[in-house]
C-alpha positions in Angstrom: -24.3 33.6 130.1 -26.6 33.7 133.2 -29.5 34.4 130.9 -28.7 31.3 128.8 -28.6 29.1 131.9 -31.9 30.4 133.2 -33.8 29.7 130.0 -35.7 26.4 129.8 -34.1 23.7 127.6 -35.8 21.7 124.9 -34.7 18.8 122.7 -36.2 18.4 119.2 -35.8 15.2 117.2 -37.3 13.0 114.6 -37.7 9.2 114.8 -35.3 6.7 113.4 -37.0 6.3 110.0 -37.6 10.1 109.4 -34.9 11.9 107.5 -36.8 15.2 107.3 -35.2 18.2 108.9 -37.3 21.2 107.8 -39.9 20.4 110.6 -37.1 20.4 113.2 -35.7 23.7 112.0 -39.2 25.2 112.2 -39.8 23.8 115.7 -36.3 25.0 116.9 -37.1 28.5 115.7 -40.6 28.5 117.3 -39.2 27.2 120.6 -36.4 29.8 120.6 -39.1 32.4 120.1 -40.8 31.1 123.2 -37.6 31.5 125.2 -36.1 28.0 125.0 -32.5 27.0 124.5 -32.9 24.2 121.9 -30.8 21.2 121.1 -31.8 19.9 117.7 -30.7 16.2 117.5 -31.5 16.1 113.8 -33.0 13.4 111.6 -33.1 9.6 111.8 -32.4 9.5 115.6 -32.6 6.0 117.1 -34.5 5.7 120.3 -31.3 4.9 122.3 -29.6 8.0 121.0 -32.6 10.1 121.9 -32.6 8.8 125.4 -28.9 9.5 125.8 -29.3 12.9 124.3 -32.0 13.8 126.9 -29.9 12.4 129.7 -27.0 14.6 128.6 -29.1 17.8 127.9 -31.5 17.5 130.8 -34.3 19.4 128.9 -37.5 20.6 130.4 -39.3 19.6 127.2 -38.8 16.9 124.5 -40.5 17.5 121.1 -40.7 14.6 118.6 -41.7 15.6 115.1 -42.2 13.2 112.3 -43.6 13.8 108.9 -42.9 10.6 107.0 -46.1 8.9 108.1 -44.4 6.2 110.3 -44.6 8.1 113.6 -47.6 6.1 114.9 -45.6 2.9 114.5 -42.4 4.2 116.1 -43.9 6.5 118.8 -44.9 3.8 121.3 -41.3 2.5 121.5 -39.9 6.0 122.0 -42.2 6.9 124.8 -41.8 3.5 126.4 -38.0 3.8 126.5 -38.2 7.4 127.7 -40.6 6.6 130.5 -38.6 3.5 131.6 -35.7 5.8 132.4 -36.1 7.1 135.9 -34.4 10.4 135.1 -36.8 11.1 132.3 -40.0 9.8 133.7 -41.4 13.2 134.4 -40.0 14.9 131.3 -42.9 16.5 129.3 -42.8 14.8 125.9 -44.9 15.8 122.9 -45.2 14.4 119.4 -46.6 15.9 116.2 -46.6 16.0 112.5 -47.8 13.4 110.0 -48.0 10.2 112.1 -49.4 7.9 109.5 -49.4 7.5 105.8 -53.1 8.4 105.5 -52.3 11.9 106.9 -55.2 11.7 109.4 -54.7 10.2 112.8 -57.9 8.8 114.3 -58.8 10.1 117.7 -58.4 6.7 119.3 -54.8 6.6 118.2 -54.2 10.1 119.7 -55.8 8.8 123.0 -53.5 5.7 122.9 -50.4 7.9 122.5 -51.5 10.0 125.4 -52.2 6.9 127.5 -48.8 5.6 126.7 -47.2 8.7 128.2 -47.1 11.5 125.7 -48.1 14.9 127.2 -49.4 16.2 123.9 -50.1 14.9 120.4 -50.4 17.5 117.7 -51.7 16.2 114.4 -54.5 18.4 113.2 -54.6 21.3 110.8 -54.4 23.7 113.8 -51.4 21.9 115.4 -49.1 24.9 115.4 -51.6 27.0 117.3 -52.3 24.1 119.6 -48.6 23.7 120.3 -48.2 27.4 120.9 -51.1 27.1 123.4 -49.3 24.2 125.0 -46.1 26.3 125.3 -48.0 29.2 126.8 -49.5 26.8 129.4 -46.1 25.3 129.9 -45.1 28.6 131.5 -42.9 30.2 128.9 -43.4 33.7 127.6 -43.1 34.5 123.9 -40.2 36.8 123.0 -41.4 40.3 122.3 
């Protein structure tokens, strides 16, 4: 039990319009491999429910994943609400997946999401490797 308490906690979630779950299962398994205890909030999570979940779970990392192409529309409201909450203001928050219906996210949109408060935006073909690099820098060690 002590080992469970000492492991970092992460919350994974989609946005309100995204009903996909395979991406969340993948991320949960990846984060667990990197030593995290993971709370998977599931699909179609409204922003208020996500904020409440983070306040309850007190994670060290929030991972938003969306693959329905509407993430770039919903993401600004999610990060705004998270950063408005004093208890979550310093929470590292990343987003990734397919954030628009074209499949490609222009660099200016990535910069906008970072400026709005995301700590990482993972939308390229090498996103899994980029996210793993982020996790390694985050200070977790991969399970052996």
